[in-house]
C-alpha positions in Angstrom: 17.7 54.5 31.5 15.7 54.0 28.4 17.1 55.1 25.1 15.7 55.3 21.7 18.0 55.3 18.6 17.5 54.8 15.0 19.5 53.2 12.0 17.1 54.6 9.4 15.2 58.0 9.2 12.6 57.0 11.8 12.0 59.4 14.7 9.8 58.2 17.6 7.0 60.5 18.5 6.1 61.0 22.2 9.4 59.7 23.6 8.9 60.8 27.2 5.3 59.4 27.2 6.7 56.1 25.8 9.4 56.0 28.5 6.8 56.5 31.2 4.6 53.7 29.8 7.6 51.3 29.5 8.6 52.1 33.2 5.0 51.5 34.3 4.9 48.2 32.4 8.2 47.1 34.1 6.8 48.1 37.5 3.6 46.2 37.0 5.7 43.2 36.1 7.9 43.7 39.3 10.9 44.6 37.4 13.3 47.6 37.6 15.1 49.0 34.6 18.8 49.3 34.5 19.3 50.0 30.7 17.0 49.5 27.7 17.9 50.5 24.3 15.3 50.4 21.5 17.0 50.7 18.0 14.6 51.4 15.2 15.8 50.1 11.7 15.0 48.7 8.3 14.0 45.2 7.3 17.5 44.7 5.8 19.3 45.9 8.9 17.3 43.5 11.2 17.5 40.6 8.8 21.4 40.9 9.1 21.1 40.8 12.9 18.7 37.9 12.7 21.0 35.9 10.6 24.2 36.8 12.3 23.2 36.3 15.9 20.2 34.0 15.7 20.9 32.1 12.5 17.3 32.8 11.1 17.0 33.8 7.5 13.6 35.6 7.9 12.2 39.0 8.3 10.9 39.9 11.8 9.5 42.8 13.6 11.9 42.7 16.7 15.0 41.0 17.9 15.6 41.3 21.7 19.0 40.8 23.4 18.2 40.2 27.0 20.9 40.8 29.7 18.5 41.0 32.5 19.7 40.0 36.0 18.0 40.1 39.4 14.8 41.7 38.3 16.6 44.6 36.7 15.8 44.9 32.9 18.9 45.3 30.8 18.9 44.8 27.0 18.8 45.9 23.4 15.7 45.6 21.2 16.0 46.1 17.5 12.7 46.9 15.7 12.1 47.0 12.0 9.8 50.0 11.2 9.2 48.4 7.8 7.9 45.3 9.3 5.8 47.3 11.8 4.2 49.2 8.9 3.5 46.1 6.9 2.0 44.5 10.0 -0.1 47.4 10.9 -1.7 47.4 7.5 -2.1 43.6 7.6 -3.9 43.8 11.1 -5.9 46.8 10.3 -4.3 49.0 13.1 -2.4 52.3 13.2 1.4 52.2 12.8 1.6 53.6 16.3 -0.5 51.1 17.8 1.5 48.1 16.1 4.7 49.9 17.1 3.7 50.1 20.8 2.7 46.4 20.7 6.2 45.5 19.4 7.9 47.7 21.9 6.0 46.1 24.8 6.3 42.6 23.2 10.2 42.8 23.5 9.9 44.1 27.1 7.5 41.1 28.0 10.1 38.7 26.6 12.7 40.2 28.9 10.2 39.7 31.8 10.2 36.0 31.1 7.1 35.7 28.8 7.5 33.4 25.7 5.6 33.0 22.5 6.7 29.6 21.1 3.8 27.5 22.0 0.1 28.3 21.5 -0.5 28.6 25.3 2.5 31.2 25.5 1.2 33.0 22.5 -2.3 33.5 24.2 -0.6 34.8 27.5 1.7 37.1 25.5 -1.2 38.6 23.4 -3.3 39.1 26.6 -0.4 40.9 28.3 0.3 42.9 25.1 -3.4 44.0 25.0 -3.5 44.8 28.7 -0.4 47.1 28.5 -1.7 48.7 25.2 -4.8 49.6 27.1 -2.7 51.5 29.7 -1.5 53.9 26.8 -3.1 57.3 26.9 -5.8 57.6 24.3 -4.5 59.2 21.0 
């Protein structure tokens, strides 16, 4: 099951298409899905989560809580729509493109990909780009 919730006034367009894309990504990574919850929120809401659970006093676009076991994805992902909007402008892409990148970034973390080292960042970005290219053309 894949759920989309909001702690702000954000409403995800193309929910079913997004679910199918997430499922296809998990399948290509050889994972099933038990339960994934994406929660869209403000910078302030996500900062509180970041401070409380990760002891990080910084804004971020996503925080992932991964409960995956035995190749069955299970977790919660909190996404700041404020940060996504700012990053989209910074990187010169549409809001929806940046949002999809963040959605799939969290999923890839749950599939075991990191982004702490330069080498991991290269692999993560290549995977993000690969899966973004599987999204139907807008």
